[in-house]
N, C-alpha and C positions, 0 to 999 in steps of 0.2 A: 669794590675790589681795587680800584685805583688807589684809594687812600690807604688800604691795607698794604699794598706793594710799596707805597711811599714810605710807610713806617718801617718796613723791613729794610729798605734801602738806607734810611736814615741811621739805622743801628750800625751800619758799616761805615758811616761817615765819622771821621775823627771829631768833628764838631759835636756829635752826639755825646761822645765820652767826655769831651771838654766841659760840656754843660753839666753832666752828671758829677764830675769831680768838683766843679765850682759850687754846685748845689750842696754837695756833701761838706765842703769846707765852710760854706756859709752856715750850715746847720751846726757844725762843730764849734765855730767861733761864737755864734749867737747863744748857744746853749751852755757851753763850758767856759767861754772867755779865752781870748788869745793868751793871756798870761799863764793860765793853768796848763794849756796845751804846750806852751813853750817850755815850762818847767818839766813836764812829763817827757817831752821829746828829748830834752837835753840829758835827763837822768838815764832814760832807757837807751838813748843813742850812745852815751858814754859807756853803758854796761856792755853793749855789743862791741864797741870800739876796743874793749879789752882784748879782743882777739889779736890786736896789734902786737901784744907781747907774749902770747901763748907759745908760739913757735920759738921766739927768742929765748925764752926760759930754758927750753929743751936744748937748744944749741949752746947756750951758756954753760949748762951742766956738762954737755958733751965736749966742747972744744976748749973752754977756758978752765973749768974745774976738773976736767978729765974723769968724770964719773961714769961708772958702768950703767947700762940701761936699767938694771934692777934697782939700784939706788935712786936713780932719777924718778922711777915710777913711785917708789915708796915716799920720796919727798913730796911728790905731787899730791898725795892724799892728805898731807898735813897743811899744805899751803892754802887749801880751800876750807879749812876748819870753820871759818866764819859763816859759811852757807849751811852748816848743819844745825844751827841754833837760831834761825830766823825768828821764830815766835817770841823769843826772849826780848829782842830789840823792840818789837811792837808793844809788848807789855810795859817795858820801861818807859818808852817815849809817851805812851798814853797816860801813865800814872805818876811819872817822876819828871816834872818840868824842870828845865835848867834856866835859871834867871827868868822864870815865868813863861818860857816857851817850850812847846812840845814838838815842834817841827824844825823851826829855824835853827835853834841852838844845836840840836842833834846833827843836822845836816852840815852845819859849819864845822863842828868838831870832827865829824867823820871825814869831811873833805880835807881838812888840815892834816889829819892823821894819815890819810892816803898819800897826799902830796909829799909830806916829809919822809914817809916810808920808802916810796919809790926813788926819790932823789938821793936818799942815803946810800943806795946801792952803788952810786958813782964813786964813793969814797972808801970802799972796802972790797977785798976779794975773799973775805972769810965766809966759808960755806954757811956756818950757823947763823951769822948775821943776815946773809942774803935770804935764807929761808924765813927767818923771823920778820924781815922787812916785807917779804911777799905776803906773809900771813897778815901783817898789820894793814897792808894795802887792800887786801880782800875784805878785811873787817870794815874799812872805810867805805868801800863800794857796797857791801851788803847792807850796812846801816842806811845809807842813802837810798838804796833800793826799797827798803821797808818803808821809809818815809814817803817815797813816791807811790808805793802801793796804797798807803793810807790816803794820800791825796786823790788817787784815782777812785777809790771807794767813795770818798766824800763827794767828789764831783759827779759821779755816776748817778747819785740820788736826784740830780736836777732833771733827769729824764728817766723815771722809773721803768719805762717800757724798753727803750733801746739804748739807754745811756751806758750801761755796763758793757754791752757788746761793742758799741762804737768806740769807746775808750780803749778797750782791750785790743781791738784790731789796730787802732792808731798806735798804741804802744808797741805792739808786736811788729808792725811795719818799721817803726823807727829803730827798734832793737836789731831787727834783721839787717836793715840798711847799715847800721853801725858795724855789725859783725862782718858784713860783706866788704865794706870799705876798710875796716881794720885788717882783714886778712890780706887784701891787696897791698896796702901801705906797709904792713909788716914784712911781706915778702920782698918788696922793693928796697926797703931800708936795710934789711939783712944782707942784701947783695952788696952794700957799700959800707955798712957800719958794723962795729963790734956788737954782739948781742947785748952786752951790758948797757950800752947807750940806748938801745931800743927798749929794753925793760924799763930803764929810768924814764923814758919818754911816756910811759903809761901814766905818769903824773898828770898828764893833760886830762885824763878821765875824771879824777876827783876835782881837778881845777875847774872843769866845766860845771860840776855839781856845786862848787863853791860860788861860782858866778851867779847861778840861778837861785841860790839859797836866799839872796837878798831880795828876790822878787816874790818870795812867799808872803802871802797875805794872811797874817796871823796876829790876832790880838793877844797880848799877854794875859795870863790867868793868875789869879791869886790863890788858887786852890793849894792846900798843903800837900806834901808828898804822901801818897797813899800806898803804903806797902800792903795794907789790908785789901785794897782793890786788886793788887797783883795776886795775892794769895787766893782771893775769891775767883779770879779769872782762871788761875791754874786748877782750882778744884772743879770748875765747870768743864774745863778742857779734859781733865782726868776722867770725869764722869762720862763725857762723850766718848772718850777712847776706850772705856770699859765695855761699851756696847758691841756685841758681835758684828753688827752691821758696819762698824767702823774699824775695829782692830783686825778683823779678818782680811779685808782688802789691803790694809796697811802692811800686814805680814806678806801678802802676795807681792805688793809693790817692792818691798825690800828684797824678797827672795828672787824676783824676776831679774834683778840686776846683780845681786851679790853672789849668786851661785855660779855665775859664769865669769871667768877672769877677763880682764881687759889688758891690752898691750899697746896702748897709745904711744908711750915713749919708745918702747922697743921697736915698733914699726917705723918711727921716725929715724931711729938709729940705723935700721936696716936699709931704708930707702936712701938715706944720705951716704952712709959709709959703704954699703954693699953695691947699691945701684947707681950711686953718683947723682942723685936728684939735687938740684939747686934749691936754695931757700924759696925762690919764686915758685918752683914747681910744687914744693911742699905746701905753700900757702894756697895754691890753686885747689888742692884737695879740700881745704877748709871751705873755700868758696863754693865748691860743689855741694857741700853739706847745706849751705844756706839756700841754694837754688832748689834742692830737693824738698825743702819745707813746703814750698808752694804746691808742688806736685802731690806730695803726701796729703796735705790738707784737702786739696780738691778731690783726690781719690777717695778719702774717707767720707766726705760729705756726699759724694755722688753715688758711691757704690756700697759702702759698708756701715753706714751710721745706724742701720736697723738691726745689725747683728748683735747678739747678746755679748756681754763682756767676756765670758769664758770662751765663746766661739772665736771671736776676733783676736783675743790675746793668745789663745792657744795656737791659732793659725800663724800668728806672728812669730811665736817661738819656733815652730817647725820651719817656717820660711827662713828665719835667721840661721837655723842650723844648716839648711841647704845652701844658703848664701855663703856660709863659712867655707864652702869648698873653693870659692874664688880666692880666699886668703891662702889656703893651702897651695893651690896652683900657683899663686903669685910668688910666694916665698921659695917654691921649688923651681921658679922661672920656666914654668910650662908654656908660657906665651911664646917662648923662642921656637918651639916646635911647630907653631902655627903661623910663624912670621908676624907676630903681633908685637908692637912696642910695649915696653914696660909702663910708660906713661899712660898710654891709651887703655891698657889693661887695668891699671890702678884706678883711673877715672871711672871706667865702666863699672868696676866692682864697688867703688864708693857710692856711685849714683844709685845702683840697685839696692845696696844695703841701706842707704839713707832713706829712700822711698819706703822700703819695707818697714824700717824701724819707726818712721814717723806715722805711717798709715796704720800699722797694726799694733803699735805699742804706745808711742808718745801721745797721739791724739786720743785713743780710747782711755788712757790713764788720766789725761787732763779732764775729759768729760766725766769720768768716774769720780775724780776728786771733787769736782763741782757739785755733782749730784748728791754726794754723801754728806756734805757739810751741813749740820743742823743749824736752824735759825738761832741767832744770838752769838755764835762763835764762828761764823763763816770765815772771816779773814784769818783769824788765828789758826783754825783747823786747816785751812787751805795752805797756810804757811808751813804747818806741821807736815802735811803731805809732801810739800816741796822739799822740806829739810830731810825727810826720810828718804826721798828719792835721791837727793844729793849724797846722803851718807851711804846709800847702797852702791852708788857709782864709785864712791871712795873705797869701799870694801872690795869691789871688783878690781879696781886698779891696784890696790895693795896685794890682793890675791895674785894678780898677774906679775907683780914685782917679785913676790916670793917664788913663784914658779920659774921665772927667768933666772933667779939666783940658783935654785936647785938644779936646773939643767945646765948651769955653768955657761950661760950665753953672755958674751961680752960685747964690747963695742966693735970688735973685729972678728969674733967667732960666732957665726950664725948657723952652724951645722945642724943643730937640733930644733931650730925655730919652727919647722913644719910640724913637729909634735905638739908644740904649744898651740898652734893654729887649729890642730885637730882636737885638742882638749877643749878649746873655746867653742868650737862648732858643736861638739857632742854635749857639752854642759848646757847649751841653750835648751835642751830637752828636759833638764832637771826640774824646772818649774811646772811642768805639765801636771804632775800629780796634785798640785796645790790649786788648780783651777776651781775646785769646789769651794774655795774661800771667797770667791767673787759672787756678787748678786747675779741671779740667773735670768731676770726679766730682760726682754728686748725693748728697744725704744719704740714707743707706740705711735708717735706723731711723725708721719712720713714727711711732713712739710717743715719739720723743725730744722733749722740751720744751726749747726754746731759752731759756737764761737770759740776762738782761740783764747786760752787763758795765758797770762804772762807768768809762766811757770819757770822758775830759775833752775837751770841745769848747767853749771859752769864747766862741766866736763865734756871733753870731746872723746867719745869712747869708740 
């Protein structure tokens, strides 16, 4: 009994957790090597750090280019084009080496592309060039991300049992930390600098990728360029996507986002111009989103991982509809009647919607994507799932931009914004009839711990 009590006490001792962290780090470095971990950490950390310039882009459209919110939203859908075609980069890097290298050359070229694109924004105020530069910058980051994904897959084979989960968790932590830090720094810098300079400062993200590219351990290959291998891989992928067990869930993933409009840019315009939120306050809302990831992941693993996919995703759509009431009340300034501050109301609403979204949508869809990928095309098909998810978010944002334009909402006129919030809330129910497209079985193993996949969603919706 005494020893048992002693063990219980030790678990509340900080030294207990210090030893656990040390043992985990020793396992990671001895299994995968410090060099591989450093490369993955820098790439995924820089990917999260891109939040540094997300708010700056919107403020640049708003204050410098004097764009209306509808135009800003539509532009946003095009700047992330690179993330819609992720499987293509993997196929090219695997089968078309540059100067004999499949990893180093692609990462160096992608990094240089991103650096030059972001820095070029300093020398122009032309809207079309700014948008083009942002598109090129995202291409650079997306290609580096694909290379990092490939490295992670290769390294995970060193531990067939727990390697994949350990590396995914490691990459997710570094990505989240980068996003958390990027949101804070972005808000602070925007308080003192013009948004253009903050956007150009995103060049540090591909610069970090450039620095670590020289540490890639890769032997040059003499294999000829194989377009036939690309064609073969595409045929295998096409055959996999023709299976009902694959294309039906893909259709649901697309519809679950695309049927409901998003108003990210519009809400930023409203909070800054109508409510007078400072850039730091707006960045705080992004920080809340990263904090809710932890709560959402815990809630899913603790309470909902045994639910069938239709049940949990259907529940998520209904809860998202109900949560939309917060947005309606927020834009109607109903918080004034209960003597609540706008900031506290916004943070409360974002926290609740973030937990609901991650617990009942993002986590189940990550798990579903991993379960459906057949052997032989796991990485490519998982990248396809991520690309379709990203594209569906883009359709949602474009849909929101069109509605904003139709209702004649501008940077100073928000009279009908509550109607758009009501439309978004109600359209959350539209995917419910399509739940039959999802596999019906529930998770059988109660002891299974769901691992987080590094699924790219560059949109804040």
